[in-house]
N, C-alpha and C positions, 0 to 999 in steps of 0.2 A: 502495501499502499503509498502510493503516496509522504503519507503524509506521514507517518512513521520515522523513510527512509530521510524527511526532513524538519525531524526529529532531532532523530546523530545525524546532522550535515551541521545543524545552526542555532546559536545561545535564546536565539529570536524565532523558531517556527511556524511558518506561517498557520492560523484559524482552520483544525481542522476540516470547514467549510469549503476554504476558500480555494482548493484547484476546483471543487463543484462547481464553483461559480465563473472556472474560470475555463470548462466546460462549456458550459451550456447557458452562459447569460451573456461573458462578456467576448466569445467568440473570441480566445485568445491562440496561441501559438502554443499545442498545449503534449509534450513530447515523453516517453519512459523508454527506457532501455531495461533488459530482462533476462535471467539468466538463462538456461535452459533449462530449468524448476519453472518459470516461469516464477520469479522473484521479482519486484518488483530494485533495481539500482540507480537508478539511474534519474535522473529529472531535470524538463528544461521549463520555464514558460515565458517565455517572446511577446510584450504589447505588442502592435501595430499605433504609431504612433503619426497621423498624420503616413510623411513617405522615412521616418526613421521607428528603425526594430531597439523596443528598446526592451535588452537580458533585465525579468523582474529578477526569477533564480536562473537559479544550476542547484542542483547537486547530484553527487555521485554516494556510492554504498563507500564508505568507511575501507576493506577488505576487498574492491575494483575501481583501487582511485593511480595514477598513474599507470591507465594500459588503456588510454587515446579513451577511453568512453567518455569524456565529458569532453573534448575536444568530435568527438560524431556526433551525437548532441547536436551541441550548438553548434553543430557546419545544418545538418543537417535541419536546425530552425533556420539558419539565418537564409536557408536557400527558397526553405517558402514565403520568407518574411520580404525574398525578394522577387520573389512567381507576382506574389501579396500587391509588388508596389515598393515596398522601402527599398532607400537612397544610401540611407549610411546604417549605423549600429549603435546604443548609448550604453553604458553601467555602471553601476557601482560597484567596487569592490574593498573592504575592508585592505588598511596600510600596509595593514599586516598578512593580509594570507601571503606569501609572495609565490605559490602553486597558481591559485588563479592569475598573479601576474602574467608570470611567466604564460600560463598556453595562453591571454588573450594578448598578450605581444607576439607570440605566435604567426595573431590572426591577423596585427597588423593598429592593430585598436594605440593607441596616443593616448595621455594621457592631457588631458586639456581641464582635468585642477581640483578642486580640493572639497569637499560636503565638509566641512568641521562641523564636531559630533554626531556624526550621520545615528550613528545604532545605538540605538536604545541604554542595549545593556550595561557598555561599558564607556561611553560615549567617543570611542573609540570613531576617530575621522576617513571618510570614505571614499577613498578614488573616485570620479570619474573621470574616467573612458568614450573613446566613440575609434572606432570605424569611419576612417573618408567615406570609404563607395563598400559595399556587397559582390566583389569583384565575384563565380558564380563558379567559373572557373580552378579560380584555386580552391572555394571552400570546399569541394567533390575531390580535392589532396586530399582532407581533412577527415572525410568520408569513413567505417568500420565495412570489409564488407559485407557485411548485412546490416547495413541502415539499406532506407529507404529513403 
């Protein structure tokens, strides 16, 4: 279940019904990665705001990190966003989340600012990152073999 993954991944998980809302009411781009047993091991939610793909959340189960799952989810969601008219992407990430920052830099995200005291649990700042162009050919390089 996605909400359990969220609880494992974040100190401030989304409320339990938020993912259902994103799927049924907000019509966000929502994708999951599952293992061979059908367990959810990764998830992403991307909001389309005019021509921008805003990465609202992305998580990979701690036992499955550093295997390309996050990159595959991000690439797949951004390709879908591009097909829906997104030209750029934006996201916030904790300044201390170095593995995530490295992932985003591999995609070409650039730091454009700081959101001071963004995270409520400890007042940590967030880096504001933007990907100026969604190049579908480049994004396809990050897809895993079984990603759609």
